[in-house]
C-alpha positions, 0 to 999 in steps of 0.5 A: 500500500501506498500513502503520502507524508501527510498521512504519516504525519510527516509534513513537519519533518523537514524532509523533502519527499519525492515518492510516496511512502510504500508500506508492506505488511505481513500479518500472522494472527494467533487468536487475538494477537497479531504479529506484524512485520512491516517494511516502509520505503520512501525516497527523500532529498537530503543535504550531504554533510560533507559537500552540501549538495542535495541528493536523492536517498532511498530510505527503508525501514523494517519494524515489528509490532504485536497487536493484542485485541482485548488483552494485556502485554505479552511477557518478554515484549517491550510495551513500546513494541505492542499496541493494546487495542479494545476487544471490538477493534476492527482497525489498528492505526500504525501511523505513529510507527510509520512516522517514527521509523521513517524518521529513524531511517534518515542517516544522522550524517547524510553523505552523497557518496562514501567517497565524498571529499567535501569542501576545502576548509580554506577556500570552500571549493568542492573537492569532488569537482576540482583540487583547489591547491590550498594548503590544508596541513593542520598542526596541532598548535601544542606541537608546533614548536617541535617543527622548529627544532633542527635535528 
């Protein structure tokens, strides 16, 4: 099934979505307990943490929840991984779980590529496109006096 960022309450997330949110569910029922395996996929535009270019990233998150209708928590399961619903419930809303797992799948340090060289700290040139020739050697000021010793 597909949905929009608005349906997953992601309009204020700060992300730019370039595809609908795809949700695949596998549900196994055991009496009044439903074991749900979910996969959420979506494409977003992120800004590279090194070179500041915008690029498209395909996000994917997998999560599991247990839905119990009319019962208490299952032993051994965290309550945050469970949804307890009334005995007469016909539908279960997992909007919050989709919202949370989409946001958790965004990398903390987005990179356009693993080999991104970033920007020159001296002149700001994009080192992926050109080598600027700036001298970028940094010497720890605490050890700088040792460079003046002639051996």
